[in-house]
N, C-alpha and C positions, 0 to 999 in steps of 0.2 A: 281428642284431636287426631285420632287415627285416620279420619277421612283426609285431613290435610297432608298427612304423611304419604298417603296413596297418591294424592293429586300432585304433590311436589317431588315424588320420589325420582331419583336419578334414573332416567329412562334406560340407558344402556348398561348401567352399573359396571362401567369399565374399571376393573380393579387395578389397572395400571395408571389410572388418573390420579395424580398426586393430590388433587384437591378434594377427592371423594373418600369418605370413611365408610367402608363396607359394613361396619358394626353400628350403624344407626339404630336407634331404639324408637319405641313408641312415643317417647317424650319429644321427638323432633317437632318443632314448631309450636309446642305448648308454650303458654305464657307463664312467666315467673310471677311471684307475689307482687313484684314491682312493675309488672307489665312488659318485661322484655321478652323477646321471642327466642326460644332456645334453639341454638345452632349446634350442629354436631360435626361440622366440617366447613370448609370454605365454599365448596360447590353448592351446598344447600342454601346459603345466603343469596347467591346469585339466582338460583332457581326460584327462590321466594319472590325476588324482585320481578322476574319474568312473568310471574302469575298474579302479582298484586295489581290492584287498580287504584286510580286516584280516588281519594275519599270524597272529593268535591263533585267530579263529573263522571267518574267511572272510566276515564281514559287510561291509556297505556303509560306506564312509568318508564323513565329513562334514568339510569344511574349517572349521577354527575360528580359524586365525591365519596370517598371512604375516609372516615375519621377513626383513627386507631385510638381506642380507649382501653387498651389492654391492662393498664394499671387499675382500672375499675372492673376488669373482667368482662368488658363489652367491646363490640365493634359496631360502628354506626355507618349505615349506608344512606346517603342523602340522594333523593330522587326528585325529578321534576316531571310533571305531567306533560306529555307531548301535545295535548289539546289545549289545556287552560293555563299551563305554565306554573300551576300551584306546586310549591315545594313540600316535600314530606320527608321525615326521617324514619328509618326502620332501625331500631336498636336491638341488636342480637346479643344474647348472653353467651359468652364463650368461657365462663368460669366453670361450667358443668363438667363432671367427671368424664363423660363420654368424649367431649371435645378435647379436654386436656390430655387424656390418655392417648388419643389419636395424634394430637400435635406432638407429644413427646416421642411417639414412635416415628413420626415423619422426620423430626429434626435430630433425633439421637442426642449426641453429646452437645449439640448447639442449643438444645432446649433450655429455656429459662422461664420459670413460672413468674409472670409479672404481677399477678393479683394475689394479695396476701389473705384475702377473706375466704370464708367457707364457700364451697361450690353452691350456686343457686339451684333450686329445685322447682319443678312445676308447681303452680299454685294448687292448693287443695280444692277439690271440687266441693262446692257447698250443696247441701241437700236442699231441694226445693221445698218451700213452705206450702202447705195446703190449708185451705179454709176448713174450719170445723163447723 
């Protein structure tokens, strides 16, 4: 998923931007075993929406709602296609260590970990089978 990280990387990397984590890793935008998109800060979630396309027609997506699922270690962004009006949900994993460490630094004493489960990790890459 390194190619996605390059495509969606924060262009100006403004380290004063409170929504941007300068310590993003190569796991950014990888999928978890459950199919969630790994987010490592707030900015990357909105960057992902900016570059995503409608699965039905390939049109541009417009963010219409954010659903806080922090108790599940998730954040859901609901989008609608500007062309065909099809709705889609992008579900980001925010339980990962990179996100939680960054969030803790941002919030300081106000930080409360809402998710009790273990941090999710990227899905293991499966070896391709070859014919013999």
